[in-house]
C-alpha positions in Angstrom: 117.7 110.2 50.4 114.3 108.4 50.0 113.5 106.3 47.0 110.0 106.2 45.4 108.2 103.3 44.8 107.8 103.6 41.0 111.8 104.3 40.7 112.0 100.6 42.4 109.2 99.1 40.0 111.3 100.7 37.0 114.4 99.1 37.9 112.9 95.8 38.7 111.2 96.0 35.5 114.3 97.0 33.6 115.8 94.0 35.1 112.8 91.3 34.8 111.1 92.8 31.8 108.2 89.7 32.3 107.8 90.5 36.1 105.1 91.1 37.9 106.0 93.5 40.4 104.4 94.9 43.3 105.6 97.5 46.0 104.3 98.7 49.1 105.4 101.4 51.3 105.3 100.0 54.8 106.2 103.2 56.7 105.1 106.0 54.5 108.4 107.5 54.6 110.0 105.9 51.0 112.6 104.1 53.3 110.6 100.8 54.1 109.3 99.0 51.3 108.0 95.6 50.9 108.1 94.1 47.2 106.6 91.2 45.7 108.6 90.1 42.4 107.5 87.3 40.0 109.3 86.4 37.0 110.7 83.6 34.9 114.0 84.5 35.5 114.2 82.9 38.9 113.0 79.6 37.1 115.9 77.1 38.5 117.2 79.5 41.4 117.0 79.2 45.1 115.4 81.8 47.2 119.0 83.5 48.0 119.8 83.8 44.1 116.5 85.3 43.6 117.1 88.0 46.3 120.6 88.5 44.8 118.9 89.1 41.5 116.6 91.7 42.6 119.2 93.3 44.8 121.9 93.6 41.8 118.7 94.7 39.7 118.6 97.9 42.3 121.9 99.1 41.2 123.9 99.9 44.7 120.6 101.4 46.1 120.1 99.2 48.7 121.3 100.3 52.1 121.7 103.6 50.5 118.4 105.6 49.1 116.7 102.3 50.0 116.7 101.5 53.9 114.9 98.4 53.9 113.2 95.9 51.6 111.1 92.7 52.7 111.1 91.0 49.3 109.5 88.0 48.0 110.3 86.4 44.7 108.8 83.4 42.6 108.3 82.1 39.6 104.9 82.4 37.9 102.9 79.5 38.2 102.0 77.4 35.4 98.5 76.9 34.5 
């Protein structure tokens, strides 16, 4: 079963309320997405820890409804 981009965004916004989230369906099949997540929650975390936080926010859907997710995470740039 495929997962809709807005469902991914909703889960990420629930976990990271301040986040800027963008989701792109890479293959048009609802299984292969690219996500960019920018949140202050990632401050002080390395890239692996940031990605683990995102996967945790997806509540077990990675590898099930969601087959592939190209992920970019970062902390907001300070002005």
